[in-house]
C-alpha distance (Angstrom), angle and dihedral (degrees) to the residues before:
residue distance angle dihedral
M1 . . .
R2 3.86 . .
G3 3.82 89.8 .
Y4 3.81 92.5 55.3
T5 3.82 93.0 46.0
R6 3.75 89.2 50.2
I7 3.82 94.3 52.5
A8 3.83 90.5 48.0
L9 3.79 92.2 53.7
R10 3.77 92.7 43.3
L11 3.84 93.4 51.1
V12 3.84 88.4 58.3
A13 3.77 88.5 55.6
V14 3.82 91.2 45.9
V15 3.77 93.0 53.9
A16 3.80 92.3 46.9
A17 3.80 93.7 46.6
A18 3.80 101.8 41.1
G19 3.78 109.9 12.6
S20 3.79 93.4 -162.5
M21 3.80 142.8 3.7
G22 3.75 90.9 -95.5
C23 3.81 99.9 83.1
S24 3.76 119.1 141.3
T25 3.79 121.4 -84.7
P26 3.83 115.8 -103.8
A27 3.79 112.2 -118.9
N28 3.81 92.7 -129.0
F29 3.77 97.4 48.0
K30 3.83 110.8 134.3
A31 3.77 129.3 160.6
A32 3.76 127.8 177.5
G33 3.77 121.1 -128.0
Y34 3.76 117.0 -90.7
A35 3.82 110.4 -93.5
P36 3.84 112.0 159.3
Y37 3.79 123.5 -153.2
T38 3.80 111.1 -94.5
E39 3.80 107.3 160.4
L40 3.76 126.9 100.4
D41 3.80 109.7 -116.3
D42 3.76 126.2 172.2
T43 3.81 98.6 -170.0
L44 3.79 94.5 108.0
R45 3.80 95.1 57.5
V46 3.80 110.8 136.3
R47 3.80 113.0 -135.7
L48 3.78 102.4 -127.9
V49 3.77 115.1 -135.2
E50 3.77 92.8 -141.8
R51 3.80 95.0 43.8
P52 3.84 98.5 138.4
A53 3.78 94.2 49.6
R54 3.78 93.4 45.5
A55 3.81 90.5 47.2
R56 3.82 89.3 58.9
E57 3.77 89.1 53.5
A58 3.78 93.8 50.8
G59 3.78 92.2 86.1
R60 3.79 88.6 67.7
A61 3.87 90.7 53.9
L62 3.80 95.0 84.1
G63 3.78 109.7 107.3
A64 3.82 92.5 13.9
V65 3.82 118.2 139.6
V66 3.84 121.1 -144.7
S67 3.82 119.8 -171.6
G68 3.81 122.3 -149.5
Y69 3.77 145.4 100.1
L70 3.81 127.0 -61.1
S71 3.80 125.4 -156.4
F72 3.77 108.5 -169.9
R73 3.83 123.5 -164.4
G74 3.78 91.5 -10.1
L75 3.79 96.1 -55.5
P76 3.85 122.2 134.3
P77 3.80 113.3 -79.4
V78 3.82 123.2 -95.4
Q79 3.81 125.3 -155.4
G80 3.78 119.3 -113.6
Q81 3.77 144.8 105.9
F82 3.81 137.3 -90.1
T83 3.78 120.4 -136.1
V84 3.82 115.7 -159.6
T85 3.79 113.4 -137.6
A86 3.81 131.6 177.3
T87 3.78 91.9 -91.1
R88 3.78 109.6 11.0
L89 3.79 149.2 31.0
V90 3.73 109.8 -121.9
F91 3.84 116.7 -159.0
R92 3.78 118.8 -161.8
T93 3.79 117.8 -171.8
V94 3.83 123.0 -142.4
D95 3.82 88.2 -103.9
G96 3.79 92.4 54.0
S97 3.82 102.2 -101.7
I98 3.84 115.1 142.4
A99 3.77 131.9 -149.6
Q100 3.80 125.2 178.1
F101 3.81 130.6 -153.9
P102 3.81 129.0 -175.3
L103 3.77 116.0 -115.0
V104 3.80 92.6 -133.6
G105 3.78 139.9 13.2
P106 3.85 129.1 -120.1
V107 3.83 120.5 -51.2
Q108 3.81 111.4 -88.1
K109 3.77 130.2 -165.9
A110 3.80 126.6 -147.1
A111 3.84 130.8 159.1
G112 3.77 90.4 -8.4
R113 3.81 92.4 -53.8
R114 3.81 126.6 118.0
W115 3.81 117.3 -146.9
R116 3.79 141.6 155.5
S117 3.84 123.5 -130.1
S118 3.81 110.1 -120.6
T119 3.77 119.8 -116.7
V120 3.81 90.4 -160.7
A121 3.77 121.8 60.8
L122 3.79 134.2 160.7
A123 3.82 105.6 -120.4
Y124 3.83 99.9 -176.5
I125 3.75 143.9 -46.0
D126 3.79 119.0 -110.2
E127 3.78 116.2 -151.5
A128 3.83 99.0 172.2
G129 3.80 94.5 110.2
G130 3.81 95.4 55.3
R131 3.79 91.7 -105.2
P132 3.85 121.4 72.7
T133 3.78 116.1 -103.6
Y134 3.81 114.4 -161.5
V135 3.83 114.3 -142.4
F136 3.79 113.6 -157.9
R137 3.73 131.7 -176.5
V138 3.79 111.5 -134.2
D139 3.79 111.8 -177.8
A140 3.86 105.6 -60.6
G141 3.82 91.4 -16.8
V142 3.77 142.2 79.3
F143 3.76 122.9 -129.8
T144 3.81 122.9 -166.5
T145 3.77 125.5 -166.8
Q146 3.78 138.4 157.1
V147 3.78 93.8 -150.2
P148 3.87 104.7 48.2
G149 3.83 95.9 168.3
P150 3.81 113.9 170.6
L151 3.83 91.7 -7.1
L152 3.82 85.9 86.6
G153 3.79 88.7 59.8
V154 3.82 91.9 50.0
A155 3.86 90.5 48.4
A156 3.82 88.1 54.5
H157 3.78 86.4 67.1
P158 3.83 100.4 -129.2
A159 3.83 118.6 -155.7
W160 3.80 94.5 -102.9
L161 3.81 89.4 68.8
D162 3.81 90.1 66.4
S163 3.80 90.9 55.9
L164 3.81 96.6 55.6
A165 3.79 117.8 120.5
P166 3.81 114.2 -107.1
I167 3.77 117.3 -97.6
R168 3.75 131.1 -168.6
R169 3.77 116.0 -103.1
V170 3.74 114.2 -127.5
V171 3.81 109.8 -117.3
D172 3.76 114.9 -143.6
Q173 3.81 114.0 -124.2
P174 3.81 118.3 -134.8
L175 3.75 119.4 -108.7
V176 3.80 88.0 -117.4
S177 3.79 132.3 1.3
P178 3.84 110.7 -84.8
G179 3.78 88.5 -138.5
D180 3.78 96.8 52.0
S181 3.79 104.0 92.5
N182 3.79 94.5 -177.4
A183 3.81 92.9 51.4
L184 3.85 90.5 47.0
W185 3.79 92.9 53.4
T186 3.81 93.6 41.0
T187 3.79 91.5 53.0
A188 3.81 94.9 45.4
R189 3.82 93.7 46.9
G190 3.75 91.6 43.5
I191 3.80 96.9 56.2
V192 3.86 93.8 48.1
A193 3.82 90.8 49.1
G194 3.79 97.1 48.8
T195 3.79 134.3 95.0
Y196 3.80 92.6 -98.8
A197 3.81 91.2 57.8
D198 3.83 89.3 46.8
S199 3.79 89.8 58.9
L200 3.81 89.5 52.9
Y201 3.82 91.7 47.6
S202 3.82 89.9 52.8
L203 3.83 87.5 58.4
F204 3.80 104.7 36.2
G205 3.83 105.2 15.4
R206 3.77 130.3 -108.8
P207 3.85 118.8 -71.7
G208 3.76 112.2 -110.8
A209 3.83 97.7 -131.8
P210 3.84 129.9 52.7
V211 3.75 120.8 -94.1
G212 3.83 117.7 -89.9
L213 3.77 138.8 -167.7
I214 3.82 124.1 -102.6
G215 3.83 111.3 -98.5
E216 3.80 126.1 -120.6
R217 3.78 93.4 -93.0
G218 3.80 91.8 52.1
R219 3.80 91.3 47.2
R220 3.79 90.9 52.2
A221 3.78 88.6 52.3
G222 3.82 90.2 53.4
R223 3.81 95.0 -114.8
L224 3.76 117.7 163.7
G225 3.77 97.0 -172.1
E226 3.81 145.3 1.2
Y227 3.75 137.1 -164.4
I228 3.77 110.2 -145.2
R229 3.81 105.9 -154.3
G230 3.77 97.4 -170.3
R231 3.79 91.8 58.6
D232 3.80 97.4 28.3
S233 3.77 87.9 -127.2
L234 3.79 141.0 133.8
A235 3.80 126.0 -135.3
L236 3.79 122.8 -166.1
N237 3.79 137.3 -168.9
P238 3.82 108.0 -151.7
G239 3.81 91.2 167.0
S240 3.80 91.2 70.8
M241 3.82 94.9 45.0
T242 3.77 123.4 98.3
G243 3.83 99.4 -151.9
T244 3.75 150.2 -18.1
A245 3.80 92.3 -78.6
Q246 3.77 90.6 60.9
L247 3.82 91.0 46.6
R248 3.83 92.2 52.8
H249 3.84 91.9 44.0
T250 3.80 91.1 51.7
L251 3.81 92.1 49.7
A252 3.78 90.8 49.8
H253 3.80 91.1 47.6
E254 3.79 92.7 52.3
M255 3.80 93.1 44.7
G256 3.83 84.2 54.2
H257 3.80 88.2 58.8
R258 3.84 88.2 51.5
W259 3.83 89.0 55.3
Q260 3.82 91.1 48.7
S261 3.82 92.4 50.6
R262 3.80 95.9 47.1
A263 3.83 100.6 37.9
P264 3.85 106.5 26.8
V265 3.79 95.2 153.1
Q266 3.77 92.8 50.8
V267 3.82 93.8 48.4
A268 3.83 92.3 44.1
T269 3.80 91.3 51.2
L270 3.79 91.9 50.7
W271 3.78 90.5 47.0
S272 3.77 97.2 55.5
G273 3.81 111.4 126.9
V274 3.80 97.1 10.0
A275 3.76 112.7 145.1
P276 3.78 120.1 -123.1
I277 3.80 122.3 -105.1
R278 3.81 107.1 -87.7
D279 3.79 99.5 -158.3
P280 3.82 111.0 83.2
K281 3.79 90.5 -155.0
R282 3.79 96.2 53.2
Y283 3.78 114.0 103.1
G284 3.83 108.2 -105.7
F285 3.81 95.6 34.4
G286 3.82 108.9 148.6
D287 3.81 93.3 1.1
V288 3.79 115.8 94.3
L289 3.82 96.3 -164.9
E290 3.82 92.9 51.1
H291 3.84 90.6 42.4
Q292 3.79 90.6 53.3
A293 3.83 92.7 47.6
E294 3.80 89.9 50.5
A295 3.82 91.6 49.9
I296 3.81 88.6 50.1
A297 3.81 91.3 50.5
F298 3.81 90.8 46.5
G299 3.78 91.6 48.3
L300 3.80 93.2 50.0
N301 3.76 91.1 49.8
F302 3.77 91.8 50.9
L303 3.80 93.2 51.8
Q304 3.80 91.5 46.3
I305 3.78 97.4 50.7
T306 3.80 93.5 44.2
A307 3.81 95.3 45.3
S308 3.83 90.1 97.7
A309 3.81 95.8 26.2
T310 3.77 115.7 163.2
E311 3.84 95.2 176.2
P312 3.81 121.9 97.4
A313 3.75 114.2 -82.1
A314 3.82 89.1 -114.4
A315 3.81 89.4 65.6
S316 3.81 91.6 53.9
V317 3.81 91.3 47.5
S318 3.85 89.7 51.4
L319 3.77 89.9 50.3
L320 3.77 91.6 50.1
N321 3.79 89.4 50.9
H322 3.77 89.9 59.0
Y323 3.79 91.1 47.6
E324 3.79 87.9 53.8
L325 3.84 92.3 46.9
M326 3.79 90.7 57.2
V327 3.77 98.3 37.3
P328 3.83 113.9 20.5
G329 3.77 112.6 -147.0
T330 3.76 94.1 41.4
R331 3.84 91.9 107.7
M332 3.82 91.2 52.2
I333 3.82 91.4 50.5
V334 3.80 91.5 48.1
Q335 3.75 92.5 50.4
Y336 3.79 92.5 49.2
L337 3.80 96.0 44.5
A338 3.81 91.1 47.5
L339 3.83 87.2 64.8
Q340 3.84 92.1 59.6
P341 3.83 121.0 98.7
T342 3.80 89.5 -113.7
Y343 3.80 89.8 71.9
R344 3.81 100.0 33.1
R345 3.84 90.3 121.3
H346 3.80 96.3 41.9
P347 3.84 109.2 132.6
L348 3.79 92.1 -133.1
R349 3.82 97.4 44.7
R350 3.81 96.0 105.6
L351 3.77 92.8 44.6
L352 3.78 94.1 47.2
T353 3.81 96.9 46.8
T354 3.83 102.3 35.6
G355 3.75 106.7 18.8
Q356 3.79 90.1 -122.2
P357 3.86 121.4 119.9
């Protein structure tokens, strides 16, 4: 209940300090364009104390099923389960969607030794909730679970991983062809004219200028979206996105920047006491503005996907806990936005804002 009391007290301060989302823009406001982490990097691997013993157990990992939540390419986590096969990790979401990841990368040679870079690595263990949550890197994603089972053995990189036959990595196809100007404009204009964008405008207001496309310099930097404060305009890069989910997430992130720029006191008051992102590879790490925008995008996603929830409330609370684990501050944003007229009929509104079912 302490979290709900805190949000109630903080909202009083927000109203007194800001009044509305239309506060003036701070002169020094500056936010980088959204460019989520997409590369495989093994630098966070934790050296397991019991590595030899767990390596011996890794042979029994094949066919094992590990339940948890997967955040892929920086997007909010989805619930599902990994199955360990002889060559891949297969993730099946609760709604039946499937994603596959190789267990290891290509064969590499160094100092006369052949080895394979691991696709699975234990990043860290979070114990903030009273029960350890294991945070794994899986390719360009992050997987969290409280019951890691044999996945710990796989993350220890046992010798049998280096002997696996090579497999072809699946290359993600772009949402639209980067060279198709008509498709790029159609996609960008379509998302800002749809019902999803309307829900964002009802919360944060409509940008004053039409949507644009990211310029060449932004594309080279890997940016998916930008909010241009001076023109009060959004720019998007659909040619570098892998799907509609990434398009919607980028739009929400950039609209979060608009809220920051136009109501800085309000956002700062809400943000008081929020812990920093722990994962150095999570977009927004070490950058408060980007962290806030990611929490806003995560919060909006949570409210959207639970708007017609049929699962027990406990399942939604568990999902929100995993959102918060990856991007602290998401819960605070969800609780605040749930009070807005846009979500007055949301099935979880009472639970989110009062703690009462």
